[in-house]
N, C-alpha and C positions, 0 to 999 in steps of 0.2 A: 525849433526849427529847420525847414531846410534850405537850404543854400536856393539866393533868390537872384543870382547872378549867374553868369554862364557862359558862359563865345561854345558854343558848338556848331559846324557844319554840319553838325545832319541830318535829314531826312529819312523817312520813309520810301524813296526814290529809289528804284532799283542802281546796283550801283554805279557809279557812274554817270546820274542822274541827279542832276542841285532842285529843291525845291525852287518857287520862284519864290525868295523873297531877294532883291535889288543887290543894292549895291553905295556907300559912301565916295563921295566925292567931292568937294568943299564945302564938308560940311551939310554937303544936301542929301541926304538916302533920294535913291530915283528907284520906282517901282517898275517894271514897264504891267504892260494889258493889250490885250483886247478885247476891244469891240465885236462879240456874241447878238444873233438873234433872237436868244431868251434876255437878251440888253438893253432892245429897243420895243417900246410902244407902233402901236397900229402907221403912227402916222412914219415910221423909218427911221427914227431917232431913238438918240436916248432918254433909255426912261429917269425923269430929273431925281429918285433915291438913292437911284441908281451908282450917280453923284458919290451920294453918298458913300458904298458899300467900299468901293472900288482910293476909297479916300482912306477908309477903318484897314481892307486889309495890310494899304502903304504905309499905317500908322502904328502895326501893331510888329509885321516885319521889319519896320524899319528900327524897335525896340528890342524886338527876336536881333538881329546883328550887331544893335548894341551892346548886346551881355544881359539884358532884361526880361529874366525867365519870373512873369505874365505868370504860366499856367503854376505854378510847382505859389508864388503867389494866391495862387485864390485856390490851391489842396491845399498849407496850407495855417490857415487863415491869414496873412500880411495884411491879405484889403488886396482888392481890383481897382483897379479907372473904369470911371464915366465918368459921360460929354456932362461936362455943364451947363456948356455955352460953346454957340458953331453961329457966327454970321456969312453968307455964302454965301455969292456972285454969283451964277451962272452968263459966261463969254452969249457963244457959239456952240452949236452942238456937233456931238457927236456922232458916226453913222455905224451901221455894222464894214466888220470888217476891219475900223481902223486901228492905229495900235494906238497906243495914246501908255505917257508916260505919267506916272505921277510922283512930283517934286517935294518935301515936304521937310523941312527946314525947326528946329528946338527956336525957339520964340523969346519961350523967359520961362523961373521955373519956379515958383511957388513955395511954399513948408509938404503945401498941398497939390502943389496942381502943379500944371506945369500947361504950358498955351504952342498949339504947331502949326506956323502957314500951309496951309498944302497948295496948289497950280495944278489939277488934271490938266496938260499938254494933248497936243498932239502936234511934230512938229516943235516951232519954234512959234506956236500957236494957242495963248492960253481959251481954253474949251470955259472953263471953272476953277477958281479959286474960292478960300477958305482959309478961316478961322479958325481952328479951336482949344475950347482952354476942358484940358481934363481934370477931374477932380480924382483925388485918392481915398479912398475909402473903409473901413470896416467894412465882412460882415452884413454888419445891422445895417448901412448906409451913412454911419456919420461917417463927417472925415475923416484926416485922420494924416499925418504924414507921413512920405515919402520913405521907401529905409536912402541913408544914406548912400548905399556904395549909389545907390539910383539915382541921387541929385547929384553925387563930384562927377557921373557919364556923362547926367544931362552937363554941369559943367563943362565939360569938353566938348563937347558938344555945339556948344556956345561959343564956346571961340575960332575966328580962323583956322581954319586946317587945309596946311596940302591934300598933295593925292601923294603921298610917302604916309604921315601924320593917317587918309584917313585907313589904309591897310592896317592900321591895326585896330582900328578896331572890330574890326570881318576875320 
C-alpha cells in the first residue's frame, strides 16, 4: 500500500505560484473563490448546485492541506470518500464577480465517517451553510474504517487551535 498521508506544497503551477488550496486558522479551513459568469443562471445569480461544487473543492483542499492524500488512497485501493448525507440551507445569493470564502470545520469523526460544517461567505454575510457527512468506502462501495493516520488528523482538527498550531498543519 502506498503512503496515504502527506504534507505537500507542490502544484502544477509555475514556480512562485501556488494552486489555490486555502489555509487553516483557528481550526477552520478558509477556501477563497470568485464567482464567474459560468457559475450564474439566467437571473444573474449563482445556480444552486454550484454551491455544492464550491464546498466540495473546499473539503478536498482542506484534506489535502491537512496531509490526507485521497488520490493515493484511491489508486492503491485503500478507499474513497462519498457524501452520505448533506443538509444545506441557502440564505442569500451570490452574484457575478463576488469574492466568496468557503469555511470548513471538522465537526465529528466516526470509524468510517467524517462530518464537516461549511459556510459559504461573502464578507461577513452567510450565503449558504451545510452539514456534510462523508463515508469512507472500499472500491466496491462498502463502508470501511478510515486509515488511522487520517482519524488522527481529524482528531487534531477537532481541537481548538492557535495560529501557531494551524501553521503546523500546512
